[in-house]
N, C-alpha and C positions, 0 to 999 in steps of 0.2 A: 512468607511475608517478611523475611529478614532484610529485604531491600529498604524497608521503611521503618524507622525507629519512632516510637511514640511513648507518651506518658501512660501510666496505668489507669485509664478511665473506663476501660471497656471489659465486658464479660458476656457470657451467654445470656444471663438474665438481666436485662436492662431495658432502656427505653430508646426510641429513635431520636434523632436530632430535632425533628419537628416537634415531638412531645416535649423534649427538653427545653426548647425555645419557648413553647407555650407556658410551661411551668415557671420558667424564669420570668416571663412577663407577668404572670399572676403574682409571683413573689414580689416583684417590683411594685405592683399596685398595692399589695398588702403592706409593704414598707411605707408607701406614701400615706395610706390610711392611718397607720399607727403614728406616723410623724405628725399628721394633722391633729390627731387626738392629743399627742404630747404637747403640741403647740398651745393647747388650751389649758395646760396645767396651771392651776391657781389654788392657793391655800387659804383663800378668804372669800367672803361674799360681800359684794358691794351693793349698797342701797342708797337711794336718794329721796329727799323729802323737803317740804317747805317749812320755814321757821314758824309760820303761822298755823301750821297743821301738824297733827301727830301722825298722819298717814305717810308711809314710805313705800317706795317701789324698788323692787330688786332689779339691779342692772346686770350684775355678774354673780354667778354662784361659784363658791369655792368647792374643791373636791372633798368628798367625805373621806374618812379614815381608810375604809376598805379600798377606795380607788387609789389613794396614795400608796397603800401597801402593795398594790398590784403593779406599781411602776417598774420594779425590777423584772417582772414577768414580761411587760411590754417591751422594755429595752432588750431583753434576751430574745424576744420574738423577732425584733429587728435584726439582731446579730445573726440569728439562725437563718432568717430569710436572706440576708446579704451573703452569708456563707454559701447557701444553696445556689443563689444567683451566680456568685463567683465561680463555684464549682461547675455548674452547668455551662456557663459561657466558655470557660476554659476547655471543657470537654468538647463542646461544639467546635471551638476554634481548632482544637487538636485534630478532630475528625476532618474538618475542612482542609487542614494542612496535609493530612494523610491522603485525602482525596486528590489534592493538587499534585502531590508526589506521585501518586499512582497514574494520574493523567500524563505526567511528564516523564514517566519511567523510560530510561534508556539503558541499554546494555553497554555500560562504559567500557568494560574489558574488551568486548567484541569490537567496539568502535575504535578503541585505542590501537587495536591490532591493525586497523586500516588507516590510522593517522587522522581520524575524524574527531574533533572536539577533544583532542588530547595533545596539545602542543601544536606543532606545525603540521600542515597537511602532508600526507605521504607523497602526493604528487603536486607539482607546482606548474601552473599554466605557463608555457614558454612565451617569452617576449621577444619579438623580432628586433634584432639589433639595428641601430641607425646606420644608414648608408654613409660612407665617408664623403667628405667634401674635397674640392680641388686643393684647398689650402692644406688639408690634412695629408693628402698624397704628397704634396710638395715638401711638407715637413719631414717626410721620410728620406728625402734626397740629401746628398752631401751639401756642404756649404758652397762648394764650387758649382754644383748643378743648379742650386737655387740662384746663385749670383749670375750664372750664365743665362738662365731663363729671364731674369729681371732685365739684364742688359739687352738681350734680343728683343724683348717686349718694348723697351724704351727706344731702341734704335729703329725698330719697325714703325713705331708710332711717329718718330721724328721724320724718317724718310717718307713715309706715306703722306704726312701732312705737307711736306715740301714739294713732292712731285705729282701728287694727285691733281686732277683737273682743276680744282679750285685752290691748289697750293701756290705758294709764292713763285717758285721756279717755273712751274707750268704756265702760270699767268704771264710771267715776264717773257718766256719763250714765245708764246702766242702773240704777245704785244710786239716783239721784235719782228716776227713774220709779217704782221700787219703794217709795220712801219717800212719794211723793205718794199712792200707792195705799194705803199702810199708814203713816199719820202717827204712830201710837203702837204701843208694844210693852209688854206687861205681863209681868213676871217674878213669878209667884205664889209667895209665901213667908210665908203667914200675915200677922201684924202687920207684917212687914218686906217686904211686897210692893212691888216697884219698878215705876214707870211710866216708860217712855222715850218722849218726844215728839220728833218730827222736824219741824223748821220749815225749809223751803227758804230759802236766802239769795239765790237767783237763780231766775228763772222758767225753766221748761223750754223756752219759746220762745227765750230768749236762748241757752241751752245748745245747742239744736238749730241755731240760726243760726250759732253759732261752729263747731259740728261740721260743718255744711255747707260753711262757708268752708274748713275743714281738708281736707275731702274733695275739694272743687273744686281746691284748690291741689295736693293729692296727685295728682289725675288729670292736671293740667297738667304737673307735674314729671315724673311717670312717663311720660307720652306723649312729652315732649321727650327724656327719657333713653332710652326705647325707640327713638326716632328715631335717636339717636346710636349705639345698640347695633346697629341695623339697618345703619347705614353701615359699622360694623366688620364685621358678618357678610357684607354685600355685597362688601366689599373682600376678605375671606377667601375667599369663593366664587370671585370673579374670579381671584384669585391661584392658587388651587388648580386652577382650570380651565386657566389659562395654563401652569402648571407641568406639569400632566398632558399637555397638548397638545404642549408643547415636548419633554417626555421621550418621548412616543409617536413624534414625528417623528424625534428623534435615535436612538431605538431601532430604528425601521424602517431608517434609513440605515445604522446600525451592522450590523444583521442582514444587510442586502444586501451591504455591504462584506465582512462576515465570510464569507458564503457564497462570494463571489467570491475572497477570499483563500484559503479552504479549497480551492477548485477549483484555483487556481494552485499552492498548496503541495502538493496531491496530485500534480500533474504534476511538480513539482520532486522530491518524495520518490520518485516512480516512477523518474525518471532517476537519482537518487542510489542507489537500490537496485540498479539495473542496473550502475552504475559500481562500487558497493561489492562486488558479486559478482566483477566483473572484477579488482578490486584483491586481493580475498581469494584468488582463484585464482592470481594472480601471486605473492603472498606464500607460499602453500602450496607452490609449486613452487621456492622459493628453496633453493639448495644451499649448505651451509657449506663453504668452501674451506679446506683445511689448508695453512698456510704451509710453505714448504720447510724452514725451520729446525726445525719441530715434526714433520716427517714421520717421522723415525726412531722417536720415541717413539710416534707414532700407529700406525705399522706394527707395532711391537712389541706394543702393546696390542690391535690388531686381530687379531694372531695368537693372543693369549690368548682373545679372544672366540670364535674358532673352536673 
């Protein structure tokens, strides 16, 4: 029973916690009764009567000499009873404390050997690293590579906006082809009829030539930009694969160690449960010993209990 330290309240010849609690309650009632008796302490008798009559009635009686002389005994009785109450309550509390310790018993040394409830856990659940972002990949590039990527991106956006079907150059080229096919437009309005004539300032061949130059440049820029984007995506895929593989490996190792730890902890807990039951049995059998000084009051109250 060295695992649980306790005050010296117990011995082979004693009483149970239930009996101790009952005796303490009897002592409490005894103290209350004595206090009520002391509350009536009076050293004179009070009588009342009428001025026109010689008859008197006793209202309160004073204590006789022998009652007054017994006051030290009454006060001592309170002191003894309170001492017994305090002792028994403390003994019960100590036994309850010991019972709780027995119920919560753990083999700390064995658990510490496995890192449980002894600082940090011996194994820590792995946490999957975050996947990198496109920006994080580009941050690993040189300044020149980053500048080139931004330039290509900006040029591709500008060219695309200019030559796409709804872009300014594309719309102007289509408009020129329409005007070549329809060089004039008449707005009929009687004598105020208006004729619109459209005369090209540049040949369609030149426009097509420039348009083709733009398209060729756009394809070149877009291809180079797509190449750099593929580098980013390849890096992202490689990093994701590496992170997944590292996490899977760490998780397998963790799961294996966790299963091993659980098996070992189960053995420890089984041993603890056996020892816990032994401790509880010992605590349940503890008897509260009544000190010799408190025996007279205990015997008196025990007689009342009967």
